[in-house]
N, C-alpha and C positions, 0 to 999 in steps of 0.2 A: 333865108339861106340861099346862097348863090350856087348854081350848078356849073358844070364845066362849060356848058353852052353859053351861060351868062358871062362867065369869065372871058371866054373867047370873043364874045361880042364886045365886051368892054375893052379888051386889048386892041381890037380892030379900030375902035373909036378913039383910043388914047393917042395922043400926039407922039411923034417920033422923039420929042424931047423928054416926055414922060418915060417912054421905053428906055431911052439911053440912061436916064437917071436911075431907073430900077436896076438896070444891068450894073451900073456903077456902084450902087448900094450893095448889091450881091457880091461884087468883087471885093469891096472894102470889108464886108463881113468875113469873107473867106480869108483875107489877109490878116485880119484881127485874130482869127482862130489860129492861123499859122504862126503869127508872132507869139501868141500865148504858148503854143506848143514848143517853139524854139526857146523861149525863156525858161520853160520847165526843163528842157534838155540841157540848157546852159547851166542851170542851177545844179543839176545832177553831175555834170562834168566838173564843175567847180569843186563839189564835194569830193569827187574821186581824186582830183589833183591834190586837194588838201590832205586827204588820207595818204596818198602816195608820198607827199613831202614829209608827213609825220612818220611814215614807215622808214623813209630814208634817214631821217633824223634819229630814229630809234636804233637803226642798224649802224649808225655812225658813219654813213656814207656822206651825208651833207652836214654842214654846221648850222643850218637854219637861216643862213644869210644868202642873199642873192648877189651874184657878182655885179659890181658896179663898174667903175672905171679903173684905169691903172692908177697907182699911187700918185703919179705926176699929173693926173687929170687928163692925159692925152689918150686918145684911142690908139690901139695897135694898128700899124700899117699892114696892108695885105702882103707887102713884100718882106716883112720881118719874119724870120724863121724862129721856130721854137727851139728849145734846148735839144741838142743832139744826144743820142744815147738810146738805150733800150727802154721802151715804154712798158714792156711786159716784165713783171718781176722775175728775177733769175731762177727762183725755185719752181716756176711754172715751165715745165719742159714738155717735149712731145710724149714722154713716158706718162706724165700726169694726164695729159689729154687722152692718151690711149686708155688709161685706167678708168677715167670718167666715162669714156665711150663704152667700155666693157660693162660698167655699172648700169648705164642708162640704156644700153642696147642701140637704139637709133635716136639721134637728137640733132637739132640745129646748132649752129655755132653759138648762138645766144643762150641756148639752154645749157650747153656745156660750160660756157663762161659763167653763167649764174651758179651752176653747181660748184665750180671751182671757187668762186667768190664766197659762197656759203661755207664751204669746207675751211677755207682760209680764215674766215671770220670766227668760226667755231673753234679753231685751233688756237687762236690768239685773241680772246675777247677783250674788248676795250682798246685795242690797238688799231689805229686808222691806217689802212693799207691802200695802195694803188690798185684799183679794180682791174681785172683782166677783161679785155674786150673781145668781141666776136671776130674782129679782124685777126687778132693774134691767134685765136683758136683755129681759124681757117688755115693760117700759115702752119701752125704746129700739127694740126690733124693731117695735113698733106705730108709733112715730114714723118709722121708716125705711121704712115701707110694705111690710113683709113680710107674706106671706099666711100665714094660720094654718089648720091642719087638726088633727084629732084622729086619732092613730095607732091601730093595732089594740090597743096596750097601754093606751089611754085617756089617754096623755099628749099635751099640746098640742105640735105641731111647727110650726116656722117654716121658710119658704122665701123666698129673696130674689126 
């Protein structure tokens, strides 16, 4: 059995090439461990994404297909404009946003939008609707007279 003094004596006698090789082996072992950990994280993230896609499909938000190219096979130009008009459904007004804020107390725009989308989906099951986004909620909350504050997480929160 070797002692610490024997190991120190051996390392002093070892050539610089052997020392460099040992350091390289240690680094490679560390990288192998890190790659294994990252692969496990990647597998967990893939499962979460698959569950989220399944949840969207079950909620009727997605149709299970991924967007590909335009029917003509061409990609859209950056300069092309989308269709004009109101992206927010007409039934979602500042009064609706105010009512949701009263119900939730204090919430982010995304939380308010999610609640509105849930309520709309529950009111008309099986009908695919245009979802309400956080940007529209921010605009409508401002018009509804909601007070704005910044939470500890840095997100803007609204209160009726």
